[in-house]
C-alpha positions, 0 to 999 in steps of 0.5 A: 438051758443056755444051749437051747438059748443059744440055738435060738439065738443062732436060728434068729441070726441065721433067718435074719441073714438069709431073710431075702433069699427065696424059699419058693418061686411061683411062676417066676416070682419069689417068696422070701424067707422073711415073708415065710418068717412072718407067716410062721411066727416061728421066732416068737413061738420058739421064744415063748416056748423056751420062756414057758416050757424050755424042756419042750423047746430043748426037745424041738430044737436039738432032737430030729423029730423035733427039727423035722416037726419044725420043718413040717410046719414051715412047708405047710405055712409055705404051701399057703403062701404059694397058693396065696400067690397064685391066687393074687397072680390069677386076680391080677390076669383077670383085672380084678381089684377091690375098690379103694373105698372097700379097702379103706373101710377094711382098714378102719374095721381092723384098726378099730377092733385092735384098738378095742380089743387092746383098750388103746386109744389112737394116741397109745397105739402110735406111742407103742409103735413109736417104741418100736421104730415104727409109725401109725402111717406104716402101720396102717399101710401094712393093714391096708396091703393085708386088706387088699390082698383079702379083698382081692381073694374074696372077689377072685373067689366069688367070680370063680364060684359064681355059677354054683347053684342049689336045686330045690330037690337038694334042699329038700333032700337035705331037709329029710335027711336032717331033721333032727337039726331043725327041731324046736324047743318042744322036739317038733320038727320046724316046716321046710318053708321056715328053714328053706332059706338056711339050708339053701345058704348052707349047701350053696356054701358047701358047693362054692367051697368044692369048686374053689378048691378043685379049682385051687388044685387045678391052679396049683398043678399047672403052676410053675412052683420051685420049692427051695426051703430045705435046699440050702435056704432052710435054717 
């Protein structure tokens, strides 16, 4: 298995050396290898596989089929990054930006969840980050940037899908065609007025998803996107 370990090391070194080289250019803005690497978590995935499932890791890293699977995964994640870049670009054009208080509230929410899930205090987290050469302030800034992007895209989605609506006829039709979903414990069908708002919310979410998906496809189709992964920048 030493060969597999050496391949992993070489892959890691290669990614580090190419960290700032673009893997895609979206309307003139680059997506770097480092961004893709963070999004895929590929180094951690491969290391974990090597430690727990060495034969599988060997298959992935030393066969054409395995390499093709890794490349497919990278391309799928890269496409997500391209769409995210396009969303943020469009939000900037529209002047969409979340309120600072919203961002701060999201940061506090995420930070509190991290502390709770890992049974840590702020002092514990700060100490762990220090061992990694990082500070709590840097960590908070990283969370803030992610929160800002997430909130920005949510605001953009709300704007794009703002005219979505559901008719009473659609609500009634759904109720009639899916009555098995609205039975109480005795098997009796709940009256429409009791489930009306739930159906409306469900259908509205579906309509919004359809509008958003179609809008994203159109945005992607008219964008100037160059995919460079596998064209001299792939690991």
